[in-house]
Residue frames as a rotation matrix with the C-alpha (Angstrom) as fourth column:
MET 1
0.578 0.816 -0.006 0.00
0.816 -0.578 -0.001 -0.01
-0.004 -0.004 -1.000 0.00
ALA 2
-0.580 -0.776 0.248 1.20
0.783 -0.615 -0.093 3.46
0.225 0.140 0.964 -0.80
ASN 3
0.713 0.652 -0.257 0.25
0.687 -0.724 0.067 6.83
-0.143 -0.224 -0.964 0.46
ILE 4
-0.362 -0.900 0.242 2.49
0.930 -0.333 0.154 9.25
-0.058 0.281 0.958 -1.40
ASN 5
0.785 0.519 -0.339 2.23
0.496 -0.854 -0.158 13.00
-0.371 -0.044 -0.928 -0.91
CYS 6
-0.222 -0.802 0.555 4.19
0.930 -0.345 -0.125 15.55
0.291 0.489 0.822 -2.89
THR 7
0.228 0.384 -0.895 4.03
0.762 -0.643 -0.082 18.70
-0.607 -0.663 -0.439 -0.84
ASP 8
-0.580 -0.524 -0.623 5.83
0.109 -0.809 0.578 20.90
-0.807 0.267 0.527 -3.37
GLY 9
-0.973 0.203 -0.110 3.57
-0.139 -0.137 0.981 20.06
0.184 0.969 0.161 -6.31
GLY 10
-0.406 0.861 0.308 0.39
-0.861 -0.247 -0.444 19.20
-0.306 -0.445 0.841 -4.44
ALA 11
-0.098 0.323 -0.941 0.08
-0.653 0.693 0.306 15.72
0.751 0.645 0.143 -6.00
GLU 12
-0.319 0.015 0.948 -1.21
-0.834 0.471 -0.288 12.86
-0.451 -0.882 -0.138 -3.88
TYR 13
-0.197 0.268 -0.943 -1.51
-0.524 0.785 0.332 9.15
0.829 0.559 -0.014 -4.58
ASN 14
-0.483 0.137 0.865 -3.41
-0.837 0.217 -0.502 7.25
-0.257 -0.966 0.009 -1.97
ASP 15
-0.254 0.397 -0.882 -4.30
-0.518 0.714 0.471 3.56
0.817 0.577 0.024 -2.40
GLU 16
-0.846 -0.084 0.526 -5.30
-0.528 0.258 -0.809 2.82
-0.068 -0.963 -0.263 1.20
ARG 17
-0.007 0.922 0.388 -8.73
-0.526 0.327 -0.785 1.69
-0.850 -0.209 0.483 0.05
LEU 18
-0.637 -0.392 -0.664 -7.38
-0.767 0.234 0.597 -0.31
-0.078 0.890 -0.450 -2.91
GLY 19
-0.982 0.185 -0.026 -9.47
0.183 0.980 0.074 -3.35
0.039 0.068 -0.997 -2.01
ALA 20
-0.448 0.858 -0.253 -12.72
0.049 -0.259 -0.965 -1.45
-0.893 -0.445 0.074 -1.69
ASP 21
-0.041 0.533 0.845 -15.40
0.959 0.259 -0.117 -1.77
-0.282 0.805 -0.522 -4.37
GLY 22
0.820 0.464 0.335 -15.37
0.562 -0.763 -0.318 1.27
0.108 0.449 -0.887 -6.58
PHE 23
0.313 -0.778 -0.544 -11.82
0.340 -0.443 0.829 2.28
-0.887 -0.445 0.126 -5.78
SER 24
0.649 -0.208 0.732 -10.33
0.705 -0.200 -0.681 4.59
0.287 0.958 0.017 -8.33
ASN 25
0.398 -0.610 -0.685 -7.34
0.305 -0.616 0.726 6.95
-0.865 -0.498 -0.059 -8.46
ASN 26
-0.605 -0.711 -0.359 -5.52
-0.020 -0.438 0.899 9.13
-0.796 0.551 0.251 -10.96
GLN 27
0.146 0.794 0.590 -8.60
0.757 0.294 -0.584 9.60
-0.637 0.532 -0.558 -13.11
TYR 28
-0.768 -0.322 -0.554 -8.55
-0.115 -0.781 0.613 11.52
-0.630 0.535 0.563 -16.40
ILE 29
0.205 0.806 0.556 -11.47
0.779 0.209 -0.591 12.45
-0.592 0.554 -0.585 -18.66
GLY 30
0.029 -0.235 -0.972 -10.62
-0.312 -0.926 0.215 14.44
-0.950 0.297 -0.100 -21.74
THR 31
0.964 0.265 -0.008 -9.57
-0.064 0.204 -0.977 14.33
-0.257 0.943 0.213 -25.36
TRP 32
-0.093 -0.972 0.217 -6.57
0.347 0.173 0.922 13.44
-0.933 0.161 0.322 -27.51
THR 33
0.816 0.301 -0.494 -5.81
-0.311 -0.492 -0.813 15.30
-0.488 0.817 -0.307 -30.72
SER 34
0.513 -0.626 0.588 -3.67
0.796 0.604 -0.051 13.85
-0.323 0.494 0.807 -33.48
ASN 35
-0.022 -0.632 -0.775 -0.72
0.077 -0.774 0.629 16.06
-0.997 -0.046 0.066 -34.36
THR 36
-0.889 -0.412 0.199 -0.95
0.189 0.065 0.980 15.10
-0.416 0.909 0.020 -38.01
THR 37
-0.615 0.711 0.341 -4.68
0.635 0.191 0.749 14.82
0.467 0.677 -0.568 -38.82
LYS 38
-0.868 0.237 0.436 -6.09
-0.419 -0.820 -0.389 17.01
0.265 -0.520 0.812 -36.01
ILE 39
0.020 0.878 -0.478 -8.75
-0.042 0.478 0.877 14.37
0.999 0.002 0.046 -35.40
ILE 40
-0.480 -0.080 0.874 -9.99
-0.833 -0.270 -0.482 14.54
0.274 -0.960 0.062 -31.79
LYS 41
-0.078 0.414 -0.907 -10.81
0.062 0.910 0.410 11.38
0.995 -0.024 -0.097 -29.85
THR 42
0.762 0.399 0.511 -12.07
-0.499 -0.141 0.855 10.71
0.414 -0.906 0.092 -26.34
ALA 43
-0.191 -0.867 -0.460 -9.28
-0.012 0.470 -0.882 9.77
0.981 -0.163 -0.100 -23.94
ASN 44
0.568 0.400 0.720 -10.24
-0.735 -0.149 0.662 8.42
0.372 -0.905 0.209 -20.48
TRP 45
0.004 -0.547 -0.837 -8.03
0.156 0.827 -0.540 6.51
0.988 -0.128 0.089 -18.10
GLY 46
0.366 0.049 0.929 -7.48
-0.857 -0.372 0.357 5.81
0.363 -0.927 -0.094 -14.41
ASP 47
-0.792 -0.607 -0.059 -5.97
-0.497 0.699 -0.515 3.39
0.354 -0.378 -0.855 -11.94
TYR 48
-0.911 0.333 0.243 -8.30
0.109 0.764 -0.636 0.43
-0.398 -0.553 -0.732 -11.33
ARG 49
0.129 0.960 0.248 -11.28
0.705 0.087 -0.704 1.92
-0.697 0.266 -0.666 -13.07
ILE 50
-0.829 -0.299 0.473 -11.76
0.555 -0.551 0.623 3.92
0.074 0.779 0.623 -16.30
PRO 51
-0.484 0.703 -0.520 -14.12
0.074 -0.560 -0.825 6.85
-0.872 -0.438 0.219 -15.82
ASN 52
0.164 0.732 -0.661 -17.06
-0.693 -0.391 -0.605 7.16
-0.702 0.558 0.443 -18.22
SER 53
-0.812 -0.577 -0.084 -16.22
-0.474 0.570 0.671 3.82
-0.340 0.585 -0.736 -19.85
ASN 54
0.012 0.934 -0.356 -19.88
-0.995 0.048 0.093 2.90
0.104 0.353 0.930 -20.33
ASP 55
0.866 0.448 0.224 -20.27
-0.477 0.874 0.095 -0.81
-0.153 -0.189 0.970 -21.07
LEU 56
0.193 -0.884 -0.425 -16.49
-0.491 0.288 -0.822 -1.44
0.850 0.367 -0.378 -21.48
ASP 57
-0.818 -0.503 0.278 -16.22
-0.441 0.240 -0.865 -2.13
0.368 -0.831 -0.418 -17.74
VAL 58
0.228 0.927 -0.299 -18.58
-0.441 0.372 0.817 -4.90
0.868 -0.054 0.493 -16.58
GLY 59
-0.555 -0.537 -0.635 -16.66
0.315 0.571 -0.758 -5.80
0.770 -0.621 -0.148 -13.41
ALA 60
0.552 0.792 -0.262 -18.46
0.494 -0.057 0.868 -5.85
0.672 -0.608 -0.422 -10.06
GLY 61
0.856 -0.258 -0.449 -15.69
0.350 -0.351 0.869 -4.99
-0.381 -0.900 -0.210 -7.62
GLU 62
-0.137 -0.934 -0.329 -12.86
0.020 -0.334 0.942 -4.33
-0.990 0.123 0.064 -10.05
PHE 63
0.038 0.111 -0.993 -12.32
-0.892 -0.444 -0.084 -3.46
-0.450 0.889 0.082 -13.68
MET 64
-0.424 -0.157 0.892 -13.18
0.256 0.924 0.284 -6.24
-0.869 0.349 -0.352 -16.12
PRO 65
-0.759 0.080 -0.646 -13.60
-0.582 -0.529 0.618 -5.64
-0.293 0.845 0.448 -19.86
ASN 66
0.357 0.927 0.119 -16.82
-0.569 0.316 -0.759 -6.66
-0.741 0.204 0.640 -21.57
VAL 67
-0.123 -0.481 0.868 -16.14
0.320 0.809 0.494 -9.65
-0.939 0.339 0.055 -23.78
LYS 68
0.757 0.415 0.505 -17.47
0.601 -0.139 -0.787 -7.80
-0.257 0.899 -0.355 -26.86
TYR 69
0.876 -0.469 -0.110 -14.39
-0.482 -0.857 -0.182 -5.51
-0.009 0.212 -0.977 -26.59
LEU 70
0.521 -0.726 0.449 -11.73
0.055 0.553 0.831 -8.24
-0.852 -0.408 0.328 -26.30
LYS 71
0.430 -0.320 0.844 -10.93
0.892 0.295 -0.343 -8.10
-0.139 0.900 0.413 -30.04
PHE 72
0.784 -0.097 0.614 -9.97
0.158 -0.924 -0.348 -4.40
0.601 0.370 -0.709 -29.59
GLY 73
-0.062 -0.960 0.273 -6.92
-0.285 -0.245 -0.927 -5.10
0.957 -0.135 -0.258 -27.45
TRP 74
0.076 0.197 0.978 -8.42
-0.986 -0.132 0.103 -6.42
0.149 -0.972 0.184 -24.20
GLN 75
0.669 0.241 -0.704 -7.96
-0.304 0.952 0.037 -10.17
0.679 0.189 0.710 -24.86
ASN 76
-0.215 -0.864 -0.454 -4.64
0.262 0.397 -0.880 -10.55
0.941 -0.308 0.141 -23.02
TYR 77
-0.683 0.041 0.729 -5.89
-0.622 -0.556 -0.551 -8.51
0.383 -0.830 0.405 -20.06
PHE 78
0.372 0.917 0.142 -9.00
-0.901 0.320 0.292 -10.74
0.222 -0.236 0.946 -19.84
GLU 79
0.522 -0.254 -0.814 -6.90
0.022 0.958 -0.285 -13.91
0.853 0.131 0.505 -20.04
ALA 80
-0.549 -0.836 -0.009 -4.57
0.067 -0.033 -0.997 -12.66
0.833 -0.548 0.074 -17.31
TYR 81
-0.839 0.172 0.517 -7.17
-0.535 -0.435 -0.724 -11.45
0.100 -0.884 0.457 -14.78
ALA 82
0.182 0.982 0.056 -10.40
-0.983 0.181 0.017 -13.34
0.007 -0.059 0.998 -15.60
LYS 83
0.817 0.136 -0.560 -8.81
-0.293 0.935 -0.201 -16.66
0.496 0.328 0.804 -16.49
ASP 84
0.698 -0.605 0.384 -5.67
-0.475 0.011 0.880 -16.45
-0.536 -0.796 -0.280 -14.28
ASN 85
0.888 -0.423 0.182 -3.45
0.410 0.544 -0.732 -17.28
0.211 0.724 0.656 -17.26
LYS 86
0.522 -0.757 -0.393 0.17
0.444 -0.152 0.883 -17.00
-0.728 -0.635 0.257 -16.03
THR 87
-0.367 -0.639 0.676 1.62
0.907 -0.086 0.411 -16.27
-0.204 0.765 0.611 -19.51
ALA 88
0.208 0.543 0.814 -0.89
0.638 -0.706 0.308 -13.46
0.742 0.455 -0.493 -20.13
LEU 89
0.927 0.101 -0.362 -0.18
0.362 -0.498 0.788 -12.06
-0.101 -0.861 -0.498 -16.62
ALA 90
0.021 -0.994 -0.108 3.55
0.709 -0.062 0.702 -11.97
-0.705 -0.091 0.704 -17.37
GLU 91
-0.371 -0.096 0.924 2.77
0.874 -0.373 0.312 -10.04
0.315 0.923 0.223 -20.55
GLU 92
0.632 0.694 0.346 0.58
0.477 -0.700 0.531 -7.56
0.611 -0.170 -0.773 -18.66
ASN 93
0.870 -0.306 -0.386 3.37
0.284 -0.329 0.900 -6.97
-0.403 -0.893 -0.200 -16.16
LYS 94
0.081 -0.855 0.512 6.08
0.994 0.033 -0.102 -6.31
0.070 0.517 0.853 -18.76
LYS 95
0.251 -0.120 -0.961 7.72
0.279 -0.941 0.190 -2.92
-0.927 -0.315 -0.203 -18.40
TRP 96
0.403 0.020 0.915 7.29
0.900 0.175 -0.400 -2.09
-0.168 0.984 0.053 -22.10
TRP 97
0.988 0.016 0.156 8.36
0.048 -0.978 -0.202 1.54
0.150 0.207 -0.967 -21.57
ILE 98
0.450 -0.888 0.098 11.91
-0.443 -0.126 0.888 0.54
-0.775 -0.443 -0.450 -20.51
LYS 99
0.733 -0.291 -0.615 14.26
-0.583 0.195 -0.788 0.05
0.350 0.937 -0.026 -23.44
LYS 100
0.837 -0.437 0.329 16.66
0.117 0.731 0.673 -2.91
-0.535 -0.524 0.663 -23.15
């Protein structure tokens, strides 16, 4: 569990209630604009829950993608967390942002 306060910037990350139904943190609701085409798309994200995700999130106590969206990039996540697939979980836990 982490309770991180940044007094100089005013940011706070608190996951003390991580196990509680409906827990969410670091939520964002907004838009993304392509630099090349200027097309604007909805961009929502958050820790443990995605705000305004409509029927994408069908989980009761935690995020779980609706099976109709698995083909859009949620299949591995579903296999890792709904099916407890160890290979899929290892893929979900990869630090893809770190170059080797």
